[in-house]
C-alpha positions, 0 to 999 in steps of 0.5 A: 492458537490463532495467528495474529493478522497483519497489514501490509501494503505494496506499490503499484507505479504506472506503466504507460499513460491515457491520451487524457486533457488535464489531471493524467493520474499519480505515478504510483498507487499503494495497495493495502491489505490484510493476513494472517497468511505466511508470507509468499503463501498462496494465500497471502499471494490472493490477497495482495493480488485481490487489493492490486486488482482493486487498486488497479481497478481505480488507476486503470483510468490512466494508466496502461498498464502497471508494475508492482513495488516493494511490499511492508510489512507494519511491524507497529505505530510511533506518536506523531513528535512535537516537533513534525509538522503534521503534529498541528493537525495530528495532535495524540495520533499515532502512526504506522511503522512500515519495514520492506518484506523480502518475497 
């Protein structure tokens, strides 16, 4: 039986800024990855770091470095509430529900 793939995200936080005129980039960024590997296994770490490397390639024009933040896993979906400000733009959609992964 093949393991089910899970969606994960990890936060990258800016450490230092490049000297630039104008916009200085985001303070944090999110890298997403999908894998069926067990959390903290070599395969899981490889998938995580591949996503981090892709995100870093986008942010390195603004940042001098980064610090890794929390990792979350998608545990389900929930519909947009009619009471939410998002309802006007996302009627009928659902959003991911994330839970922090203890690594």
